[in-house]
Structures are given as C-alpha cells and as structure tokens.
C-alpha positions in Angstrom: -9.0 17.6 5.8 -11.2 15.6 3.0 -13.0 12.3 2.9 -11.3 10.7 6.0 -10.3 11.4 9.4 -8.3 9.4 10.0 -7.0 6.1 8.1 -5.7 2.8 10.0 -4.0 -0.1 8.7 -4.5 -3.1 10.5 -4.4 -7.6 10.3 -6.3 -10.2 11.8 -5.7 -14.2 10.8 -8.7 -14.4 8.1 -11.3 -12.0 6.9 -13.8 -13.7 9.5 -11.9 -12.2 12.2 -11.4 -9.0 10.7 -15.0 -8.8 9.6 -16.2 -9.0 13.1 -14.1 -6.2 14.4 -14.9 -3.7 11.8 -18.7 -4.6 12.5 -18.5 -4.2 16.6 -16.4 -0.7 16.1 -19.1 0.1 13.3 -22.1 -1.0 15.8 -21.3 1.8 18.4 -22.7 4.2 15.9 -19.6 6.8 16.4 -17.7 5.3 13.6 -18.4 4.4 10.0 -15.9 2.3 8.1 -14.6 1.2 5.1 -12.5 -1.7 4.2 -9.7 -2.3 1.3 -8.3 -6.1 0.9 -4.9 -6.0 -0.1 -3.6 -8.1 -2.5 -0.3 -10.0 -2.8 1.5 -10.1 -6.1 1.3 -13.9 -6.7 -2.5 -13.1 -6.7 -2.2 -10.5 -9.0 -0.1 -12.4 -11.0 -3.1 -14.6 -10.9 -5.6 -11.8 -11.8 -3.4 -10.7 -14.8 -2.7 -13.9 -16.9 -6.5 -13.9 -17.0 -7.1 -11.0 -19.0 -7.8 -10.6 -22.7 
C-alpha cells in the first residue's frame, strides 16, 4: 500500500496535549507516529513576508 497503513487527522487543545497523546500511542510499541503541523493562512503569509 505504501509508506503508511493508515492516516489520522486529529486536533487537540494545544501542542502539549497532542504530543502526550502521540507519545502514549507510540509507547505501546505497536504503532509508529509522525506529526505534521499545519499552518494557518496568516502564519504562512507572515513566513513568506520574511523571504528575500
């Protein structure tokens, strides 16, 4: 199927809660996780404004 067997999109109140959840899932040893942080449009615009 490829690199991933499943993909989950989720939300949490903050990064710390999300990280704790991911660590708990991975601690069981049966799953590997990878997190990708999305950026809002305003965050991206701010980043792009700093480009040369």
